[in-house]
C-alpha positions as CSV (number, residue, x, y, z in Angstrom):
1,X,-21.0,-18.8,15.6
2,X,-18.0,-20.8,14.8
3,X,-15.1,-19.4,12.4
4,X,-13.8,-21.8,9.7
5,X,-10.1,-23.0,9.5
6,X,-10.2,-20.4,6.1
7,X,-11.5,-17.3,7.9
8,X,-8.3,-18.0,10.3
9,X,-5.7,-18.5,7.2
10,X,-6.8,-15.3,5.9
11,X,-7.6,-13.2,9.0
12,X,-3.7,-14.6,9.8
13,X,-2.7,-13.8,6.0
14,X,-4.3,-10.3,6.8
15,X,-2.5,-9.7,10.1
16,X,1.0,-10.7,8.3
17,X,0.5,-8.6,5.1
18,X,0.0,-5.5,7.4
19,X,2.8,-6.1,9.6
20,X,4.7,-6.1,6.4
21,X,3.3,-3.1,5.2
22,X,3.3,-1.1,8.5
23,X,7.2,-2.2,8.9
24,X,7.9,-1.0,5.5
25,X,6.4,2.3,5.9
26,X,8.1,2.7,9.6
27,X,11.0,2.6,7.6
28,X,10.6,4.5,4.7
29,X,10.2,7.6,7.2
30,X,14.0,7.5,7.3
31,X,15.1,5.8,4.1
32,X,13.9,5.0,0.4
33,X,12.0,2.0,-0.5
34,X,15.3,1.3,-2.7
35,X,17.8,1.0,0.3
36,X,15.7,-0.9,2.2
37,X,15.9,-4.6,2.5
38,X,13.8,-7.8,2.3
39,X,15.4,-8.5,5.9
40,X,14.9,-5.0,7.7
41,X,11.1,-5.2,6.9
42,X,10.4,-9.0,7.7
43,X,12.6,-8.3,11.2
44,X,10.5,-5.8,12.3
45,X,7.4,-7.3,11.1
46,X,8.5,-10.2,13.2
47,X,8.0,-12.3,10.2
48,X,9.8,-15.1,8.1
49,X,11.6,-13.8,4.5
50,X,9.3,-16.8,3.4
51,X,5.9,-14.9,4.6
52,X,7.0,-11.9,2.8
53,X,7.9,-13.7,-0.6
54,X,4.6,-15.5,-0.2
55,X,2.5,-12.2,0.4
56,X,4.6,-9.4,-2.1
57,X,6.8,-9.8,-4.8
58,X,8.2,-5.9,-4.7
59,X,7.7,-3.0,-2.5
60,X,5.5,-1.4,-5.0
61,X,2.9,-4.3,-4.0
62,X,3.3,-3.5,-0.4
63,X,2.2,0.3,-1.2
64,X,-0.4,-1.1,-3.7
65,X,-1.5,-3.0,-0.3
66,X,-1.5,0.1,2.2
67,X,-3.8,1.8,-0.7
68,X,-6.1,-0.9,-1.4
69,X,-6.4,-2.7,1.3
70,X,-5.8,-1.3,4.2
71,X,-6.8,2.6,3.4
72,X,-9.7,1.7,1.2
73,X,-11.1,-1.2,3.6
74,X,-11.3,1.5,6.5
75,X,-13.6,3.6,3.9
76,X,-15.3,0.9,3.0
77,X,-15.6,-0.8,6.6
78,X,-17.2,2.8,7.4
79,X,-19.3,2.8,4.6
80,X,-21.7,-0.6,5.7
81,X,-24.5,0.8,7.6
82,X,-26.3,-1.3,10.3
83,X,-28.7,-2.9,7.9
84,X,-25.5,-4.6,5.7
85,X,-26.0,-2.5,2.9
86,X,-23.5,0.1,1.6
87,X,-23.9,4.1,1.7
88,X,-24.5,5.2,-2.2
89,X,-21.2,6.8,-4.0
90,X,-21.2,10.7,-3.6
91,X,-23.5,11.0,-0.7
92,X,-22.2,13.3,2.6
93,X,-21.6,9.8,4.6
94,X,-19.5,8.9,1.3
95,X,-17.7,12.3,1.8
96,X,-17.3,11.8,5.7
97,X,-15.5,8.1,5.4
98,X,-13.4,9.5,2.5
99,X,-11.8,12.7,4.3
100,X,-11.6,10.7,8.0
101,X,-9.7,7.9,6.5
102,X,-7.6,10.1,4.3
103,X,-7.1,12.4,7.8
104,X,-6.2,9.4,9.4
105,X,-3.2,8.3,7.0
106,X,-2.5,12.0,6.3
107,X,1.5,11.0,7.6
108,X,1.8,7.8,5.4
109,X,-0.2,9.4,2.6
110,X,2.4,12.7,2.3
111,X,5.4,10.7,2.4
112,X,4.3,8.6,-0.1
113,X,3.6,11.5,-2.2
114,X,6.5,13.1,-1.1
115,X,8.4,9.7,-2.5
116,X,6.4,9.7,-5.7
117,X,4.4,7.3,-5.1
118,X,0.9,9.4,-5.2
119,X,0.2,8.2,-9.1
120,X,-0.5,4.7,-7.5
121,X,-3.0,6.3,-4.9
122,X,-4.5,7.7,-7.6
123,X,-4.7,5.1,-10.0
124,X,-6.4,3.1,-6.6
125,X,-9.2,6.0,-6.6
126,X,-10.0,5.3,-9.8
127,X,-10.6,2.3,-9.6
128,X,-12.4,2.3,-6.8
129,X,-14.4,5.0,-8.0
130,X,-15.3,2.7,-11.4
131,X,-16.4,0.5,-9.0
132,X,-18.7,2.5,-6.8
133,X,-19.9,4.1,-9.3
134,X,-21.7,0.7,-11.1
135,X,-22.8,-0.4,-14.7
136,X,-21.5,1.9,-17.1
137,X,-20.9,1.1,-20.4
138,X,-16.9,1.7,-21.5
139,X,-18.2,3.6,-25.0
140,X,-19.8,5.8,-22.8
141,X,-19.0,9.4,-22.9
142,X,-20.0,9.7,-18.8
143,X,-17.2,7.5,-17.8
144,X,-15.0,10.2,-18.1
145,X,-16.8,12.2,-15.5
146,X,-15.6,9.1,-13.0
147,X,-12.3,10.5,-13.9
148,X,-12.9,14.2,-13.3
149,X,-14.3,13.3,-10.3
150,X,-11.9,11.2,-8.6
151,X,-9.3,13.4,-10.0
152,X,-10.7,16.8,-8.2
153,X,-11.9,15.0,-5.3
154,X,-7.9,13.5,-5.0
155,X,-6.4,16.8,-5.9
156,X,-8.6,18.6,-3.2
157,X,-7.7,15.6,-1.0
158,X,-4.2,16.4,-1.2
159,X,-3.6,20.0,-0.7
160,X,-6.3,19.5,2.2
161,X,-3.6,17.4,3.7
162,X,-0.3,19.5,2.5
163,X,-2.1,22.5,4.4
164,X,-2.0,20.6,7.7
165,X,-6.7,19.7,7.8
166,X,-7.5,23.4,8.8
167,X,-10.4,22.9,7.8
168,X,-12.6,20.6,9.0
169,X,-14.1,17.1,7.6
170,X,-17.6,18.9,7.7
171,X,-16.6,21.5,5.5
172,X,-14.4,19.6,3.3
173,X,-17.3,17.0,3.2
174,X,-20.0,20.2,1.7
175,X,-17.0,21.9,-0.2
176,X,-16.7,18.2,-2.5
177,X,-20.5,17.8,-2.0
178,X,-21.4,21.4,-3.6
179,X,-18.7,21.3,-6.2
180,X,-19.9,17.4,-7.7
181,X,-23.4,18.7,-7.3
182,X,-22.6,21.5,-9.7
183,X,-20.0,20.3,-12.0
184,X,-20.1,16.8,-12.6
185,X,-23.0,14.5,-10.8
186,X,-25.9,14.8,-9.1
187,X,-24.8,12.9,-5.6
188,X,-27.6,11.7,-3.9
189,X,-28.8,13.8,-0.4
């Protein structure tokens, strides 16, 4: 299979954005966003200032990239089955992917929450849930169930991470599956 020049550019762009994001998150462990300079980020990421400004206009964009493109990309990758079809929303497989990825990113999610950036993660949850729920008229009262489900899963996940992930992923999946089934939507089996 021949890799196109565009694919290589996209891969390189993703590598640069990921390096910048990882450097920024590392620096956040001992500082605040306001006190971290672009020079510190680019030095640690081993990229140029031009690469930084070509990809991000603010540190908030880095956090948004982390939530949207790193965390949710990992989930989406887990949700692709061998036939290259996505698994339906609110299945147990979706729950396993959700809790597995959130646990993998526990340290950074909790750090960003402590710094006041958890609202951005909730917004990302809302957007993903809207995408996964499929077509629904903007005027439908049922659209609120998407936000209820996102808020419930978000709050449950945060509390689970705060408590050190004491319960197993399987227990968490069963818990949220039962909750969603009884309160909001009928998840697929």
